[in-house]
N, C-alpha and C positions, 0 to 999 in steps of 0.2 A: 862336477858336470850335471847339468839339470837333466832329469829324466825325460823320456819321450812324452809322457802324459802332461808334464808341466809345460813342455814346449808347445804342445797342441793347445793347451788351455790359454797360453799367452797369445798364440797366433790366431785363436778363434775370434771371429768378428763379434764386437760388442753389440748388444741389442740397440744401443743408442746410435750406433753407426749403421745399422741395418736399414735398408730402404723400406718403403711402404709395402712393396711386393713380398719382402721377406717376412714381414709381420702380419700380412693379410691372411685371415682365416676365412676362406670362402664358405665353408659349411655353416659356421657360426653367423656370418653375415646374412646368408640366405634364410636361416632360421629366424633371425630377428626381423628381417624384411617381411617375411610371410606373417609373423606374429603382429607386426605393425599394420599390415593390410587387413588382417582379420579384425583387429580391434577397431580400425577406422571404418570398416564395413559395418560392424555392429553399431557404432556410434551414428553413422549416417542412416542406417535402417531405423534406429530409435527416433532420430530427428524427423524422418519422413513420416513415421507412424504417428508421432505426436502432432505434427503439423497437419496431417490428413484429417484427423478428428477435429482439430481446432477450426480449420477452414470449413469443414462440413457443418459444425455447429454454427459458426458465424454466417455461413451462406443460408442455412435454414432459418436462422433468426432474422436475417435481412429480408428474405423473401416473405416469410409469414408476417413479420412485423410491419413491413412497408405496405403489404396488402391491407392490413387493418387500418393503418394511418390514412390510406387513400380512400377506403370504403366508408369509414365511420367518422363522425364529428368528434375526433379525439380531444381537441382543444376547446370546444365550445359547448359540450354537453357533459353532464355528470354521469357517474356509473349507473347503469340502468338495471331494472328488474330482469329476471330471466326472459329470454326470447323477445326482447324489445330493443330498439335502437338506443344508443347512448354513447358516451365518451369517457374521458378520464380527467376532466377538468378539476374536479374536487380532489382527486388523488394526486395530480401534479402539483396543485397549490399546497396541499398538505405536506407532500414530500419536501418541497422547497422550504416551507416554514420550519419543519422539523430539522432538516439538514443545516440550515443557516443558524437556527437557534442553538443546536448542539455545537456548531463551530464557534459561535460567538461566546458560548460559555466555556468550552474546553480549550480553545486556542490560546487565549491570554494566560490561563493557568499553566498550560504546558510551556509556553514561551518563558514565563517568569521562572518556572522550576528548572528548565534547561539552562537558563542564564545563571541561576544560583549554583547548579552542579558544576558548570564549567568555570565560572569566574570567582565564586566565593566559598565553595565548600572546602577546597584545599585539603582533601583527605579526612575531613571531620567525620565523626560517627554519624551525625545527622545526614550528611551527604551520602555515606555508604548505605544507610538504611533506606533513604529516599530512592537511591538508584536500584536497590534490591527490590523494593516494593513496586517500582515502575516496571522492572523486568517481569515481575509476576503479573501485573495488570496487562502488560503488553501481550503476554502469551495466554491470558485467560480467554476461554470461549465466550463469544458475545452473548450466548444464551444465559450464561452464569451472571453476566452483568444485568441482563434483563430481569432475571429472577431476583437479584438483589434490589433493583429499583422497584420491582413489584412488591416485595415485602416492605420496602421503606415508604413508598408513596401511594401504592394502588390498593393493597390489601386493606379492607375495612373502609375504603373510600370509593374511588371510581377511577376508571381509565382516563388518561388526559394527555394532551399534547406536551405539557411540561414534563411529565414523567418520561415520555419518549425522548424529548430533547436532552434531558439529564442522562439517560442511558447512552445516547449517542455521544454526549460530551465525555463520558468516561472511556469511550473508545478513542476519541480524539486525543485526550491528554497524553497517554503514554507514547503515542506515535510522535507527537510534537515535541515532547520532552527528549526523546531519543535523538531525533534529527537536529534539534536545537543544540544539544550538548555536542554532538559530533561536528556540526558545522562550526561552532565557536572554537572547538579544539583544533580545527584546521587553520585557524588564523595564526600566522607566525608570531612567535613571542617577540620578535624584533619590533613589530608594530607597537605592542604594549610598552616595551622598553623605551621606544622613542617618545611615546606619549608621557610616560613617567618622567623622562629626562626634561621635558618642557614644563614640568610642574603640574601636570593634569591630575586632578583627584581621581580616585579609582572609579567612582560612580559615573563621572563624566567620561572617563576613558571607555567604560563599558558601553554607555549609551551613544557616544559620539564617534567611537573608533571601531571597536570590535563588532558591534551589532551592524554598523554600516558596511563593514568589510564582508560580513557573512549574510547580508540581507537577501541575496539571491537564493542561498541555501535554505534560509529560514522560510522564505516564501514557498519554496518547493516543498518543504516538509508540511506546511499548512495545507497546501493544495492536495498532497497525497493523502493526508488524513481526511480531508473533505471527500475525496474520491472513495475512500474506504467506507465511510458511513452512508454514502448515497444509496447503496444497494443492501444495507443491513436489514434483515427481516426478523430474526429471532428476538432481538431486544424490543422491537415494536409490538410483537405479539403479546407481550406481557405488560406493556405500558400504554402506548397510544391506541392499540387495537386497530379499529377501522371505523369508517362512517360512510354510509351510502349517500349521504346528502352533503351539499357544499357547506363548509363551515370554516371559519377562521378563529374560532374560540379555542385557545390553547388549554383552557380548563376543562374541555370535554374531549371525548374520543375523536380522533382526527383521521381522515382518510389519508392513505399514503400508497405509493406505487408498489413497494415490496409485498405488503399484505394483500393488496388487490391482486397481484400476480398469484400469490399462494391460494387465495380463495377462488379466483376464477379458473385457474388451471386445474383445480381439483373438482370442478363442477362438471355436469354432463351437458351443459348448454354450449352450442356452437358459437353464439355471439360473445359469450364470456371468454371462450378460448381465443377468439380473435383479439379481444381487448387485452388479454394476458400477453399475447405475442407482441402487440403494439407497446405495452408498458415495458416489457423486457427489452425491446429495441431502444426505447427512450433511455432507460437506465444504462444500458451498455454504451450507447452513444455519449451520454454525459460523462461516464467514467473514462472513456477513451479520450474525449476532449480534454478532461482535467489532467490526465496523465501526459498527453502531448504538451499541454501548456506548462506543466511542471518540468518536463524535460527541456523545453525551450528556454524557460527562465533559468534553470540550472546550468545549461550550457553557456548562456550569455554571461553568467556570473563567474565562470572559470577564468582564472588568471592565465593570460597568454604570454 
């Protein structure tokens, strides 16, 4: 005869057969609910705190910069001497020349390197070393790149626009390499296999198939790299420096917006402060437009 304990154990309800109310632990549930509310509250407070300062900075920049753009001949006059009227024409032209020169030098190198790492390296030692060096260059401070170009091209010679363009190109290259490799790796291998099945050579498959499939992502990477170098100041301090007068000679010191902001903001003159705010608004607007354009192109290139 089975004992009473065995009979009770047999007749006891199984946890699997117990309803939700039988398994419900109200105290544990309340504890977790309050912990979730506290964590969510801290997260929301941190978000509001960050957005408050961001909007304050942007609002101040918009008010002060727009005031300078309206009051001064920003696009028709060059940077002036202290306490006299002037604009930012030479700095705007110099920044455009430096940024596009750096992009035209660095983007093709970055694209070709990224294509090699994604399509041709195939785990080779050269590919691993290239990827490792690119990661180092990607995380290197821009001022270190400026010092390198200073020692290479400026020391013992003179500041020049070409030195500034090369410094900006060294910032562009690792960004473009990383985005190019990632975008090409996202192309499905089935597309490559289909091209191979049709007898397509590898070089033609890369240029006519994979690059076309990833062209939106590649364009986005180039635009993001361009947006990054638009406001770089540290490399230009050691390479292009600045020029108070209008010049398009890349072999001489070249005016640019980042160094103009640095110089004018540190001065005691009110008109220079106004010009610095206007230059900061121009750079911020250009970076914002480039980022929006990159996101728009990237979203259109997504497979739906």
